[in-house]
N, C-alpha and C positions, 0 to 999 in steps of 0.2 A: 167726541172725546179728544182731549189733548193730553200731552205729556207734561209733567212738571218735575223739575229737579229740586229736591229738598236736601239741604245740607244742615246738619245740626251738630253741635258739640256739647259735651257733657262733662261735669266735674268728675275727676277720678276719686275713688274712695269707696267706703263700705256701702253707701247708698246705691251707687251704680251697680256694684256687685250683687246687691240684694234684689234689684229689679231687672237685671239684664235678661234673665230667662223669661220673665213675663213679657218683656219688650219683644224678644224674638218670637214668642208665641203669637203676639199681636201681629207682627210682621207676616208670619206664616198664614194667619187668617186673611190678611190683605192679599196675599198671593192667591189663596183659594178663591177669593172674590174677584180675581182678575184685576185688581187695582194696583198692586205692587209688582213691577216688572223686574226690578233688580235692587239690591241693597248690599251694603257692606261697609267696613271701616275704611277711613282715610288714614293711610300710613304716614308716619313721621310728623304728626302734629303734636303740639304741646298738651292739648286737651284730647280726651277721647272724642273722636269725630266720626260721623257716619254720613253716607250719601244714599239717597233713595231716588229711584225713578218711579213715579206714580202716574197713573192714568185716571183722569177725572173730567167731568164736564166743565168745571170752573175752579178758580182758586179757592172759593169758599169751601168746596168739597175737600180740597187738599187740606185746608186749615182744620176742618172737622176731623179728618183722619189723623193729623198730627195731635190734635187735642185729645183724641182717644188713646194715644200711646201712653203706656204707664210712665214713661220718663216725663211726659208732659204733666200728667196728673200729680206726680211727685216733685214737680218743679226742678227736674234734673236736666233741663235744656238751657244751656248758657247762651248759645247763639243759635239763630235759626234764619235760614233764607229759603224762600220759595220762589222759583222762577219758571215761567212757561218755556218749554223747549220744543223745537220742531226738528225731529231727527231725520233730516233729509237723506242721509247716507248711512248704509250699514243695516244692521239687524232689524231695526225698527223703521226702516225707510218706507216700507209698504204702508205703514200706518201714519206717515207724515202728511203734511199738507200738499206735498209735491209741487209747491210753489217756489221755483228757483229764483234767485236774484237775477236781474237782467244779464249780468256778465256770464252767467252759467247756462243760459238758454240753449247754447250750442251743444251741450252735453245731455240735454233732456232726453233725447232718444236713447242714448247709451244707458241712461238710468231707468228707462221704461216709463218715463213721465209724460209721454205724448200719446 
């Protein structure tokens, strides 16, 4: 399994308001499945934007999860980016690849990666 960062923006307006509760219910289902690790709005952007940390076997699975979102079904995603992420440090560090760049090999032991 790998982590993926998904960033999406949505148009403001009545459609967003109409589907936001169904969108959140969908996200809660992804949490129950162990797929969604964190999500929330991005502050200070001109469009309504959100950020999700998903766990999946590959990018196709992530794209399928996004496609299942009510905002996607209703064509309420204006921009979308999906990027694989390796959380080497912090809360998700134990689930990372633990493959440090060569310049950081000296701290591998401190991180518990040896």
